[in-house]
C-alpha positions, 0 to 999 in steps of 0.5 A: 535863661533861668528855668523859672523864665521858661516855666513862666512861658509854659504857664502863660501859654498853658493857661491861655491856650491849653496844654495842647498848644504848649506841646505843639510850641515846645515840639516846634521849638525842638525843645526836648525838656518837658520840665523846666527847673527853677535852679537850672540855666537853659540856653537863650536860644531855647527861650527865643525859639519858644517865643518865636514859635508861640508867635507863629502857632498862636498867630500873635505878634511877638511884641504882644506875646512878650508884653503879655508874658511880662505882665504874667511874669509879675502878676503870677510868677513873681507875685506867687514866688517872690511876693514878699521880696517884691514888697520888701523892695518898696512900699509903692511902685516908684520906690520899688523902681528906684530900688530895682537894682538892689532887688536884682542883687537880692534875687541873685542871692537865690539864683547866683548863676543868673545874669539879670538885666540892669536898671537905672533911674535917671530922672524923677519927679512926683509924676514922672520917672525915667528908667534905663534898662540894659541887657545883653539879650536883644529884643526884650523891650516889650517884655520889660513894658509888660513887666512895668504894666504888671508892676503897675497893677501889683502896686495898684498905681496907674502908670503910663509907659512910653519907650523913648529910645533903644540903642546898642552900646558896648554889647548891651541893648539899652532902652529908656522908658518914661513912666508917668504916674 
């Protein structure tokens, strides 16, 4: 995972639970890094260990933690570091989601080493949108739900998020979300 992801995990935990909780989680995860750098890639095992140990130490369900992390990612990290980029991808939430594949292409200009997930909009109407999510990393559907919730707040557009299906195809984890506006 890219360093900014681990920075966000650290930021969420430190903000909500304190620096001592973060240190305990980092040590339990056998993570020797005390600073994560934006432009550095870290092993996915480090990120997964941080999440699993945070779940245990904070006595919080992994799904809930990932969901909260997704919201924090959008409303704090992305809003602060990439706010202009978020707004340039669409004038509203639906337009942003339709342009999401292009958004990740633009992010890759900043961070060419990352492997972002893929998103596709399959069906849409004025009130509903079907979004497909593809990733080589397993178990991140709650994180994506949190991101979608964060985007709903960021664009000030109420939205209900429903996970319809999750499958594994050709080394990709695929999830389908139905979004209701």
